[in-house]
LUMLUM-161697 format. One record per residue (C-alpha): x, y, z; residue in one letter. Coordinates in steps of 0.2 Angstrom, whole numbers, padded with zeros to 4 digits, always signed. Example, Ala and Ser with C-alpha at 12.3 -4.5 7.8 and 13.67 -1.06 7.14 Angstrom:
+0062-0022+0039a
+0068-0005+0036s
% end
This chain:
-0013-0114-0293m
-0030-0107-0288t
-0039-0120-0298g
-0029-0134-0290e
-0033-0128-0272r
-0052-0126-0277a
-0052-0145-0283a
-0050-0152-0266n
-0066-0160-0264g
-0073-0146-0252i
-0074-0131-0263q
-0075-0141-0280a
-0076-0160-0285p
-0060-0169-0285l
-0054-0174-0303s
-0063-0188-0311g
-0076-0189-0295r
-0094-0185-0292c
-0100-0168-0293g
-0114-0170-0280y
-0111-0160-0264f
-0115-0170-0248v
-0122-0158-0236e
-0120-0168-0221k
-0102-0171-0224k
-0099-0153-0230k
-0089-0160-0246r
-0092-0167-0263y
-0095-0186-0266c
-0079-0195-0269k
-0087-0208-0280m
-0078-0212-0297i
-0089-0207-0312v
-0090-0215-0329a
-0082-0207-0343e
-0091-0192-0348g
-0102-0191-0334k
-0103-0178-0320r
-0112-0189-0306l
-0110-0205-0299c
-0123-0219-0301g
-0129-0216-0283e
-0133-0197-0286h
-0136-0198-0305a
-0155-0198-0302n
-0157-0190-0285t
-0147-0175-0287a
-0155-0158-0291p
-0154-0153-0308n
-0146-0170-0314s
-0158-0169-0328e
-0158-0189-0327g
-0140-0191-0331e
-0141-0209-0328n
-0153-0217-0340q
-0155-0233-0329r
-0168-0232-0315r
-0160-0233-0298r
-0171-0242-0284i
-0167-0244-0265p
-0158-0261-0261c
-0171-0273-0254p
-0158-0279-0242l
-0152-0261-0236d
-0163-0246-0242p
-0148-0235-0236k
-0140-0237-0254h
-0147-0239-0271t
-0144-0251-0286v
-0148-0251-0305d
-0164-0260-0307e
-0158-0270-0321d
-0143-0276-0311k
-0152-0280-0295l
-0150-0299-0296e
-0132-0298-0298k
-0131-0285-0284h
-0140-0296-0272l
-0127-0310-0274k
-0114-0298-0267k
-0122-0285-0257c
-0113-0283-0240n
-0130-0284-0232s
-0134-0300-0238r
-0137-0315-0226e
-0121-0324-0223k
-0119-0343-0217p
-0121-0345-0199k
-0107-0350-0188p
-0107-0366-0178i
-0109-0355-0161f
-0125-0347-0168y
-0142-0352-0160i
-0156-0340-0163k
-0162-0333-0146g
-0152-0345-0136i
-0148-0330-0123n
-0164-0321-0126g
-0174-0327-0111g
-0193-0332-0112y
-0210-0323-0113e
-0223-0329-0100d
-0238-0338-0109a
-0249-0325-0101t
-0239-0311-0108e
-0243-0302-0124t
-0232-0289-0132p
-0238-0272-0127k
-0233-0254-0134q
-0219-0245-0124q
-0226-0237-0109v
-0224-0218-0109s
-0223-0209-0092i
-0233-0195-0098c
-0248-0205-0102s
-0249-0210-0083l
-0262-0201-0073s
-0256-0192-0056k
-0263-0207-0046e
-0256-0220-0057e
-0239-0212-0056l
-0240-0209-0036e
-0245-0229-0035t
-0229-0233-0045m
-0218-0222-0034i
-0225-0230-0019k
-0221-0248-0026k
-0204-0242-0031l
-0200-0234-0013l
-0207-0250-0005k
-0196-0262-0016a
-0180-0252-0014t
-0182-0248+0005s
-0171-0262+0010s
-0158-0260-0003l
-0142-0250+0001n
-0143-0235-0011s
-0125-0230-0006k
-0113-0239-0017l
-0094-0240-0013t
-0082-0230-0023d
-0070-0241-0032q
-0062-0228-0044t
-0046-0236-0048l
-0032-0234-0061t
-0018-0245-0067h
-0001-0242-0071v
-0002-0248-0089t
-0012-0234-0094l
-0002-0219-0085q
+0008-0215-0100e
-0007-0213-0111a
-0016-0203-0097l
-0002-0191-0096n
+0000-0189-0115d
-0005-0171-0119p
-0009-0177-0137k
-0024-0185-0130n
-0039-0173-0129g
-0053-0173-0116d
-0064-0185-0124f
-0049-0198-0126a
-0044-0195-0107i
-0062-0198-0103k
-0062-0216-0109h
-0044-0219-0104l
-0049-0216-0086k
-0064-0228-0087q
-0052-0242-0095q
-0039-0238-0082a
-0052-0241-0068s
-0060-0257-0076l
-0042-0264-0078t
-0038-0259-0060g
-0055-0267-0053n
-0051-0283-0063l
-0034-0283-0054e
-0043-0280-0037r
-0054-0295-0040l
-0038-0306-0045s
-0045-0308-0062l
-0030-0303-0071l
-0018-0318-0074g
-0013-0332-0085s
-0023-0347-0093n
-0039-0338-0097r
-0050-0331-0110c
-0057-0313-0109f
-0074-0312-0117v
-0078-0293-0121e
-0096-0291-0124f
-0101-0275-0135g
-0083-0274-0140a
-0083-0260-0153g
-0065-0256-0157r
-0059-0268-0143g
-0050-0255-0134k
-0054-0262-0116l
-0046-0279-0122s
-0031-0269-0129h
-0027-0262-0112w
-0030-0278-0103i
-0018-0287-0114d
-0005-0274-0111l
-0007-0276-0093a
-0005-0295-0095l
+0013-0293-0104q
+0021-0307-0093d
+0005-0319-0093a
+0004-0334-0103k
-0010-0343-0113s
-0021-0327-0112v
-0035-0326-0126y
-0048-0313-0130f
-0065-0315-0139l
-0072-0298-0145l
-0091-0300-0147v
-0099-0286-0157e
-0113-0287-0170r
-0109-0272-0180a
-0096-0270-0192t
-0082-0259-0184t
-0069-0247-0191r
-0052-0243-0183f
-0051-0259-0173k
-0036-0261-0162v
-0035-0280-0164d
-0020-0278-0177g
-0009-0271-0165k
-0008-0287-0155h
-0002-0298-0169k
+0015-0294-0167s
+0015-0299-0149r
+0008-0316-0151g
-0008-0312-0142s
-0023-0321-0148m
-0038-0311-0152f
-0053-0316-0161e
-0068-0307-0166r
-0086-0315-0166l
-0097-0304-0177q
-0114-0309-0169i
-0128-0303-0158d
-0125-0308-0140i
-0143-0315-0140e
-0138-0329-0153d
-0121-0334-0146l
-0118-0351-0139n
-0101-0348-0130l
-0098-0366-0126g
-0098-0369-0145k
-0085-0356-0150v
-0070-0367-0157p
-0057-0358-0148l
-0065-0361-0131l
-0069-0379-0137v
-0051-0383-0141k
-0042-0373-0127e
-0054-0377-0113r
-0049-0361-0103l
-0060-0353-0089p
-0068-0336-0095v
-0069-0319-0089v
-0084-0308-0095g
-0081-0290-0097i
-0089-0275-0104g
-0089-0256-0105k
-0105-0247-0106h
-0115-0263-0111l
-0132-0256-0116c
-0149-0260-0108g
-0155-0278-0112a
-0137-0282-0119a
-0131-0284-0101t
-0144-0297-0098d
-0141-0306-0114l
-0121-0306-0109a
-0125-0313-0092l
-0136-0327-0097r
-0124-0331-0111c
-0108-0332-0100i
-0118-0340-0086m
-0125-0354-0097e
-0107-0359-0101s
-0103-0360-0082y
-0103-0377-0073i
-0094-0381-0056n
-0085-0396-0061q
-0083-0402-0043e
-0102-0399-0040d
-0110-0416-0036t
-0123-0410-0023g
-0134-0399-0035k
-0146-0405-0048e
-0138-0407-0066p
-0137-0391-0077p
-0149-0396-0090e
-0163-0399-0076k
-0159-0382-0068r
-0160-0375-0086l
-0177-0383-0089k
-0184-0377-0072s
-0180-0360-0075d
-0187-0361-0093e
-0171-0353-0099m
-0175-0363-0116w
-0192-0359-0119a
-0188-0351-0135v
-0192-0359-0152g
-0194-0378-0152d
-0192-0383-0134p
-0189-0401-0137t
-0174-0399-0148s
-0166-0385-0137l
-0169-0397-0122s
-0160-0411-0131n
-0146-0399-0136y
-0143-0394-0118t
-0142-0413-0113v
-0130-0417-0126r
-0118-0402-0122n
-0119-0402-0103a
-0101-0408-0103t
-0095-0394-0114n
-0099-0380-0102r
-0084-0369-0096l
-0079-0363-0079p
-0081-0343-0076v
-0069-0335-0066l
-0078-0318-0065g
-0088-0304-0072v
-0085-0285-0073a
-0097-0276-0084i
-0100-0256-0083a
-0119-0254-0084l
-0128-0242-0096c
-0145-0237-0102c
-0157-0245-0091h
-0171-0236-0102h
-0166-0249-0115r
-0169-0265-0105c
-0183-0277-0110e
-0193-0288-0099w
-0192-0303-0110k
-0173-0303-0109h
-0172-0298-0091y
-0163-0311-0079v
-0171-0304-0064g
-0189-0308-0067k
-0190-0320-0051k
-0183-0306-0040f
-0196-0294-0047f
-0210-0307-0043s
-0203-0309-0025s
-0206-0290-0023q
-0224-0293-0029g
-0220-0284-0046l
-0223-0290-0064g
-0220-0285-0082a
-0230-0269-0082e
-0221-0263-0067d
-0204-0267-0075f
-0209-0257-0091r
-0213-0242-0081i
-0198-0242-0069f
-0187-0245-0085q
-0194-0229-0093r
-0193-0219-0076m
-0174-0225-0075s
-0170-0211-0088s
-0175-0199-0075w
-0158-0202-0067a
-0151-0189-0079t
-0166-0178-0080c
-0157-0163-0073g
-0143-0163-0085m
-0149-0157-0101k
-0152-0139-0100h
-0140-0133-0087h
-0124-0138-0078s
-0124-0146-0060i
-0112-0148-0046d
-0107-0166-0042v
-0097-0165-0027g
-0083-0152-0030e
-0084-0156-0050t
-0095-0146-0062e
-0101-0155-0077i
-0100-0143-0091d
-0113-0142-0105n
-0103-0148-0119a
-0098-0163-0109n
-0117-0166-0105q
-0121-0166-0123k
-0109-0178-0128v
-0114-0190-0114q
-0132-0189-0117l
-0130-0193-0135e
-0117-0207-0131e
-0129-0216-0120h
-0144-0214-0132d
-0155-0203-0120m
-0173-0200-0126d
-0182-0185-0124d
-0195-0192-0113e
-0184-0189-0097s
-0186-0171-0100f
-0204-0170-0106a
-0211-0173-0089y
-0223-0159-0084e
-0229-0165-0067g
-0226-0158-0049t
-0210-0168-0046l
-0194-0157-0046t
-0179-0162-0057a
-0169-0167-0041a
-0184-0179-0035e
-0186-0187-0053r
-0166-0189-0053e
-0167-0199-0036h
-0182-0210-0042l
-0173-0214-0058g
-0157-0219-0048r
-0169-0230-0038l
-0176-0238-0053c
-0158-0242-0059k
-0154-0250-0043r
-0170-0260-0042l
-0167-0267-0060i
-0148-0270-0055d
-0153-0280-0039q
-0162-0292-0050g
-0146-0295-0059r
-0136-0298-0043i
-0150-0310-0037w
-0148-0319-0053y
-0129-0321-0051l
-0131-0327-0034k
-0142-0340-0040q
-0129-0346-0051q
-0116-0347-0037g
-0108-0329-0038f
-0104-0316-0025d
-0110-0301-0035s
-0109-0282-0031a
-0112-0264-0037l
-0099-0250-0035q
-0095-0234-0043y
-0080-0236-0055y
-0078-0217-0061t
-0085-0200-0057s
-0101-0193-0064p
-0090-0179-0072s
-0081-0194-0083i
-0097-0204-0086s
-0116-0202-0080l
-0117-0221-0081e
-0103-0224-0069n
-0109-0241-0060v
-0099-0257-0062l
-0107-0274-0059l
-0094-0287-0053t
-0096-0306-0049a
-0084-0319-0043v
-0088-0337-0038p
-0094-0340-0020l
-0084-0351-0009p
-0090-0368-0008k
-0096-0367+0010i
-0107-0352+0005q
-0113-0359-0012e
-0121-0373-0002s
-0131-0360+0008e
-0136-0351-0007n
-0152-0360-0011s
-0161-0346-0002e
-0155-0329-0007v
-0157-0314+0004n
-0165-0302-0007f
-0161-0286+0003s
-0142-0289+0001s
% end
């Protein structure tokens, strides 16, 4: 009995399994070993005291150095390695949503706030305050919920971490309902879908709706997906494992076949991914009753949207497929990680130019945006009547990939001042996105969709088509709105 309990993979290796203790996982490796061997092929040459148990030489896989392979079997391994390049789908066009770099721009190293002199930092703060002086920094609170999630929210089996995400998903679903974006005959495109939980709850909220489809866009391989739960209900869920930057939405077979209008959604779409998603979905948009504006392909050329790769071939591609564009009913994206934005991908370059700002200013404001959470790392703070505890802070900072630069500042600004400036940087970057959406004929807004105690990144970007009478007046956008 004692021996059986010991051989549980934690105190001792499982029978027939590798005898290497994986320190990170606090258990023994579960790989099956060859007859008469103590270690698996992965650990035979790397484990201490292995004494070269595996006579073959193991080398890192050239496709993914996170795993190794027998040198004499490398050629065979490359043909079946999961990291090998796979055939590109019909909707793949490299860099189609990536934006463009100005001819005068050259790639520069990431700007470090700590490297700026006191005078340089003061100059940037003055620029920031001037650019944001006309913006309304007080956002509307649209923290909502939805009846579909009430049972899960009240389930005692769900812990604090699960409840935190459920409250956000409930509010996002409630805001979609507020904007009249929940309904039949449409396709929801979830960018950065992960496990697909947001689409899962939206589908449950649309039990009586007809002809509803879901496209889940995620570049990473995801475990524990919830898509399979909907097969018995007859819902149409399709995953697109592709980078948003390379996704030509108008060529996805489902959309080509069904010709349904789309709704763009996302929960914590990190940094530049928001800009990629906006360009992706807006490039598929055309007002089919629009006869007074210049053709979409001409607008795209004038905005230099296609200045990536071979401009000639991409321009021809745009002309040929202008009639394949799909109407967009709306957008609802929970924003996240402005410090991960990139000038090349940013959709609000013209807005920045209108404020007398350029690429270098953007890069500094992008880094300063991380100050919005600079007071959260080492102590808890009061937000209204709610105290964010240290454990929750740690989870949120890791979840949103916060770097240490926000907390490395050693100047004269207080934590409260840095937090305020960080929020202004976020607001300025987001205003460029609002400007872009208005240029596309959409009424766009920012609002809070959850409390800071639930998520430090609690701002929702929404957009719905402008009425026709307003659209005709939209050639000159009010930048201060």
